[in-house]
C-alpha positions in Angstrom: -100.4 16.0 34.2 -98.3 14.3 31.5 -95.0 14.2 29.8 -94.6 14.7 26.0 -92.0 12.8 24.0 -91.0 13.1 20.3 -89.3 10.1 18.6 -87.7 9.5 15.2 -88.5 6.0 14.0 -85.5 3.7 13.8 -84.3 2.6 10.3 -86.0 -0.8 10.4 -89.4 0.9 11.0 -88.8 3.3 8.1 -88.1 0.3 5.9 -91.5 -1.0 6.8 -93.3 2.3 6.8 -91.4 4.7 4.5 -93.8 7.6 5.1 -93.4 7.7 8.9 -91.2 10.7 10.0 -92.0 11.2 13.7 -93.9 9.7 16.6 -95.2 11.9 19.5 -96.4 10.4 22.7 -98.1 11.9 25.8 -97.4 9.8 28.8 -99.5 10.1 32.0 -97.2 11.1 34.9 -99.1 9.1 37.6 -99.9 5.9 35.8 -97.0 5.9 33.3 -99.6 5.0 30.6 -99.7 6.4 27.1 -102.5 8.9 26.9 -102.1 9.6 23.2 -99.7 8.5 20.5 -99.5 10.2 17.1 -97.5 9.3 14.0 -96.6 11.9 11.4 -95.7 11.6 7.8 -94.6 14.8 5.9 -97.4 16.9 7.3 -98.1 18.6 10.6 -101.4 16.7 10.9 -101.0 13.2 12.4 -101.5 10.4 10.0 -102.5 8.0 12.8 -103.6 8.7 16.3 -103.9 6.2 19.3 -106.0 7.6 22.1 -106.4 5.9 25.6 -110.0 5.5 26.5 -109.9 3.6 29.7 -107.7 1.8 32.2 -108.4 -0.9 34.8 -106.7 -2.1 37.9 -105.8 -5.8 37.6 -104.3 -7.2 40.7 -102.0 -4.3 41.8 -101.3 -3.0 38.3 -103.1 -0.4 36.2 -103.3 -1.6 32.6 -104.8 -0.2 29.4 -108.4 -1.4 29.0 -109.2 0.2 25.7 -107.8 2.5 23.1 -108.9 3.9 19.7 -106.8 4.0 16.6 -107.8 6.8 14.1 -106.3 6.6 10.6 -106.4 9.9 8.7 -105.8 8.3 5.3 -108.9 6.1 5.2 -110.8 7.8 8.0 -111.2 4.5 9.9 -111.5 4.3 13.6 -110.6 1.0 15.3 -111.2 0.2 19.0 -108.8 -2.1 20.8 -110.0 -3.7 24.0 -107.8 -5.8 26.3 -109.8 -8.9 27.4 -107.0 -10.5 29.4 -103.5 -9.7 30.7 -100.5 -11.8 31.8 -98.5 -9.8 34.3 -95.1 -10.1 36.0 -93.7 -12.2 33.2 -89.9 -12.8 33.0 -89.5 -12.2 29.2 -86.2 -12.4 27.4 -84.9 -9.0 26.4 -84.4 -10.3 22.8 -88.2 -10.2 22.3 -87.9 -6.4 22.1 -85.4 -6.5 19.2 -86.7 -6.0 15.6 -86.4 -9.7 15.0 -87.9 -10.6 18.3 -91.0 -8.5 17.6 -91.9 -10.9 14.8 -92.1 -13.8 17.3 -94.8 -14.6 19.8 -93.6 -15.3 23.3 -94.8 -18.5 24.9 -97.1 -17.6 27.8 -99.1 -20.3 29.6 -102.8 -19.9 29.2 -103.4 -19.9 32.9 -101.1 -16.9 33.3 -103.8 -14.6 31.8 -106.2 -12.7 34.0 -109.5 -11.6 32.6 -110.1 -7.8 32.5 -113.8 -8.0 32.0 
């Protein structure tokens, strides 16, 4: 089973993507993983869809292994595959701010665990 959430993008996202009106996310109840994320412009048909393909247990954590991004505008389909994960990091909360999202956190190379 899953939960369904609807979001309105914050102003700084609308400044970057002026067409985005709504984001809808289906979240798996057991694994707390996004099963599907859809972005909408001015139509009832999603302009972009992210679909979870697979998950993998790394140490004691379930992580996303691969997901597809389907773009309605150019009909492209891109598969993202996680090749390594760094878990249990103590990251500064400022990294999740609009300005912080533009920076790359410093993570030691040996903190990454292969997902292959």
